[in-house]
C-alpha positions in Angstrom: -19.8 -43.8 -158.3 -16.3 -44.1 -158.5 -15.8 -40.4 -159.2 -17.8 -39.5 -156.3 -15.9 -41.4 -154.0 -12.7 -39.7 -155.1 -14.2 -36.3 -154.9 -14.9 -36.6 -151.2 -11.6 -38.2 -150.5 -9.7 -35.7 -151.9 -11.8 -32.8 -150.4 -11.1 -34.5 -147.0 -7.2 -34.5 -147.8 -7.2 -31.1 -149.1 -9.0 -29.8 -145.6 -6.4 -32.0 -143.5 -3.7 -30.2 -145.2 -2.5 -33.3 -147.1 -3.2 -32.1 -150.5 -0.4 -28.9 -150.4 2.8 -28.4 -149.1 3.2 -26.1 -145.9 5.6 -23.2 -146.8 7.3 -21.5 -143.6 6.7 -18.4 -145.6 2.9 -18.6 -145.0 3.3 -17.6 -141.3 0.5 -19.2 -138.8 -3.1 -19.1 -139.1 -3.3 -18.0 -135.3 -2.0 -14.9 -136.3 -4.8 -14.7 -139.0 -7.4 -15.4 -136.5 -6.3 -12.7 -134.1 -6.7 -10.2 -136.8 -10.4 -11.5 -137.3 -11.2 -11.3 -133.6 -9.7 -7.4 -133.8 -12.0 -6.8 -136.9 -15.1 -8.4 -135.2 -14.2 -6.1 -132.1 -14.0 -3.0 -134.4 -17.5 -3.8 -135.8 -19.2 -4.4 -132.6 -17.6 -0.7 -131.3 -18.8 0.9 -134.3 -22.4 -0.4 -134.1 -22.3 -2.1 -137.0 -22.9 -5.6 -135.5 -24.3 -6.9 -132.2 -22.1 -8.5 -129.7 -22.9 -12.2 -130.0 -22.9 -15.1 -127.2 -19.4 -16.4 -126.5 -18.6 -19.3 -128.0 -17.4 -22.4 -126.4 -13.8 -23.2 -126.1 -12.5 -25.7 -128.4 -11.9 -28.9 -126.4 -9.4 -32.0 -127.5 -12.3 -34.5 -127.7 -13.9 -32.2 -130.3 -11.1 -32.3 -132.9 -12.0 -34.7 -135.3 -8.4 -35.1 -137.1 -4.8 -33.7 -137.0 -3.9 -30.8 -138.9 -0.4 -29.2 -139.8 1.4 -27.1 -136.9 0.9 -23.8 -138.7 -3.0 -24.4 -139.0 -5.4 -23.8 -136.2 -9.0 -25.0 -135.3 -12.0 -22.4 -135.3 -15.6 -22.2 -134.7 -17.6 -20.8 -137.7 -19.0 -18.4 -135.6 -15.2 -17.3 -134.9 -14.7 -16.1 -138.5 -18.2 -15.0 -139.4 -21.2 -12.8 -138.6 -24.8 -14.7 -138.7 -28.0 -13.1 -139.2 -31.2 -14.7 -139.2 -34.1 -13.4 -141.6 -36.8 -10.9 -140.1 -39.7 -13.3 -138.5 -41.6 -10.4 -137.7 -45.2 -9.6 -138.5 -43.6 -7.6 -141.6 -42.6 -10.9 -143.1 -43.2 -11.1 -146.8 -46.7 -12.9 -147.5 -47.8 -13.7 -151.2 -49.8 -10.4 -151.4 -46.5 -8.7 -151.1 -45.0 -10.3 -154.4 -44.4 -8.2 -157.3 -43.3 -8.3 -160.7 -40.1 -6.6 -160.5 -38.3 -5.5 -157.3 -36.1 -7.0 -154.6 -35.4 -10.7 -154.9 -36.9 -12.9 -152.2 -34.8 -16.1 -152.0 -36.2 -19.3 -150.8 -34.6 -23.1 -150.9 -35.5 -23.4 -154.5 -33.2 -20.5 -155.3 -30.0 -22.6 -154.4 -28.8 -23.6 -157.3 -25.3 -25.2 -157.6 -23.7 -23.3 -154.8 -25.1 -19.9 -156.0 -28.5 -17.8 -155.2 -30.1 -17.9 -158.7 -32.6 -15.2 -160.1 -34.2 -17.2 -162.8 -37.3 -18.4 -160.7 -36.8 -16.1 -157.7 -39.9 -14.2 -156.2 -40.0 -10.4 -155.7 -40.6 -8.0 -152.8 -41.1 -4.1 -153.3 -38.9 -1.6 -152.1 -40.9 -0.5 -149.8 -41.8 -4.0 -148.3 -37.9 -4.8 -148.2 -37.2 -1.4 -146.3 -39.7 -2.5 -143.9 -37.8 -5.4 -142.9 -35.0 -5.3 -140.0 -32.9 -8.2 -140.8 -32.2 -11.1 -143.4 -30.7 -8.5 -145.9 -28.1 -9.9 -148.1 -24.7 -8.3 -149.0 -22.4 -9.2 -151.8 -20.4 -12.5 -150.9 -22.8 -13.5 -148.2 -23.6 -17.2 -147.9 -26.9 -18.8 -147.0 -27.6 -21.9 -145.3 -30.7 -23.7 -144.8 -32.2 -24.3 -141.3 -35.1 -26.4 -142.2 -35.5 -29.3 -144.5 -32.3 -29.6 -146.5 -30.2 -28.6 -143.5 -26.7 -27.4 -144.3 -27.6 -26.8 -147.9 -25.5 -23.6 -148.7 -25.2 -20.9 -151.7 -23.6 -18.0 -152.2 -25.0 -14.5 -153.0 -23.4 -12.6 -155.7 -24.1 -9.0 -156.1 -25.2 -7.9 -160.0 -25.5 -4.8 -161.3 -29.5 -5.5 -161.4 -29.7 -7.1 -158.1 -27.4 -5.3 -155.2 -29.0 -7.2 -152.3 -31.7 -9.5 -151.7 -34.1 -11.0 -148.7 -33.9 -14.7 -147.2 -37.0 -16.4 -146.2 -37.6 -17.8 -142.4 -35.6 -21.3 -143.2 -32.2 -19.5 -144.2 -29.7 -17.9 -142.2 -26.7 -15.4 -143.3 -23.2 -16.6 -142.9 -21.2 -13.2 -143.4 -17.5 -13.8 -143.4 -15.4 -11.3 -141.6 -12.5 -11.9 -143.8 -13.9 -12.4 -147.6 -10.5 -14.0 -148.7 -11.8 -17.2 -146.6 -14.6 -17.4 -149.2 -13.3 -20.0 -151.7 -11.8 -22.1 -148.8 -15.0 -22.3 -147.1 -16.9 -23.5 -150.0 -14.3 -26.2 -149.8 -15.6 -27.0 -146.3 -19.0 -26.9 -147.3 -18.6 -29.5 -149.3 -16.6 -32.0 -147.2 -17.8 -35.0 -145.6 -16.7 -33.5 -142.3 -19.2 -30.9 -142.7 -22.1 -33.2 -143.7 -21.3 -35.5 -140.8 -21.4 -32.5 -138.1 -24.9 -31.6 -139.7 -26.3 -35.2 -139.6 -24.9 -35.3 -135.7 -26.4 -32.3 -134.4 -29.9 -31.9 -136.4 -33.0 -32.1 -134.6 -36.5 -33.2 -135.9 -37.4 -36.3 -137.6 -40.4 -35.5 -140.3 -38.8 -32.2 -140.9 -34.9 -31.8 -139.8 -34.2 -28.6 -138.3 -30.7 -26.8 -137.2 -30.2 -23.7 -135.2 -28.0 -20.9 -136.4 -26.5 -21.3 -132.9 -25.5 -24.8 -133.5 -24.1 -23.9 -137.1 -21.9 -21.2 -135.5 -20.1 -24.0 -133.4 -19.0 -26.2 -136.1 -15.3 -26.7 -136.0 -13.4 -25.7 -139.0 -9.5 -26.3 -139.9 -8.0 -23.1 -141.1 -4.5 -22.7 -142.9 -2.9 -19.6 -143.6 -4.4 -17.3 -146.3 -1.5 -18.5 -149.0 -2.3 -21.9 -148.3 -5.8 -21.5 -148.5 -5.4 -20.5 -152.3 -3.1 -23.2 -153.3 -5.6 -25.7 -151.7 -8.5 -24.0 -153.5 -6.3 -23.7 -157.1 -5.2 -27.5 -156.6 -8.8 -28.7 -156.0 -10.1 -27.1 -159.0 -7.4 -29.0 -161.2 -8.0 -32.3 -159.6 -11.9 -31.9 -159.4 -11.7 -31.0 -163.2 -10.0 -34.2 -163.7 -12.6 -36.3 -161.6 -15.6 -34.6 -163.4 -14.0 -35.7 -166.5 -14.1 -39.5 -165.1 -17.5 -39.1 -164.2 -18.5 -38.4 -167.8 -16.6 -41.3 -168.7 -18.1 -43.6 -166.2 -21.6 -42.4 -167.3 -21.0 -43.4 -170.8 -19.6 -46.9 -169.6 -22.8 -47.1 -167.5 -24.9 -46.4 -170.9 
C-alpha cells in the first residue's frame, strides 16, 4: 500500500517537472510541438493519413496544475494519430480464426503494458488483407475504449509478427514522434490520466470512451532531453519502490 502511494506520488511529480532540473540548453517544448505539427501536415499532404477534426483550443480552466516555463500543454491528438479498428462486415468472426497467421489482439492480450502473443488469436493473411483499418505498426499504442477503459499497451514488432489487428474495443494511438514513447507511458500510468478517464467516460454497466474524447486529453510536454531524463530518473526510483513493495509484502506475511 505504501509502495503504491509512493509510486503515484513520484509519477505525479515527474509529469509536473518536479523530479528533474530544467536546463536552458534543452530548449522549449513549443518548438518541438511546431515540428510535430509540420510532420503531421506532411503526412496529410502525402495522403498517408486523413485530415482530422480540429481539436479545441486549450483554455486556462482546463489546466490541472502548473508546469515549468519551457514545457507546454498539448492534447494527445496534437502529437498522435488515432485509428479505430475495422468495424465493417469484414470484421473477423470465430470461423476466421486460424492456428498460424496474423495476431488478432483483444483485451486479454494486454499484459504489463505490452501486447502479448502468448494466447493471442490469429487470422489468415487473406482475412487481414481484406480489413481496411486497425492494422498495427511497430511502437503503436492501443487503448481500450470499452470495459477496462483507458488501459493501454504497446505493440512491439517481432521477427515473426510484424503487424497485428485490433478488436473493436480498441483504438490505435500512433505517435508522430516516436521519441515521445517512454515519456507517454509515464503519462498513461499517472493519476492524472486515470482521473481524466474517470471524468469523461460514459455508460454505467459497461464503461465506454470515444477515441475523440481520448484525443482531447491534456498532456504536459517537456523538451525531449528532459523527457529522457524524467524516464531515466523514474526507472531508478520505481526500482527502489519495487524493492520496498517486496519488503512490505514480506511483512504482511
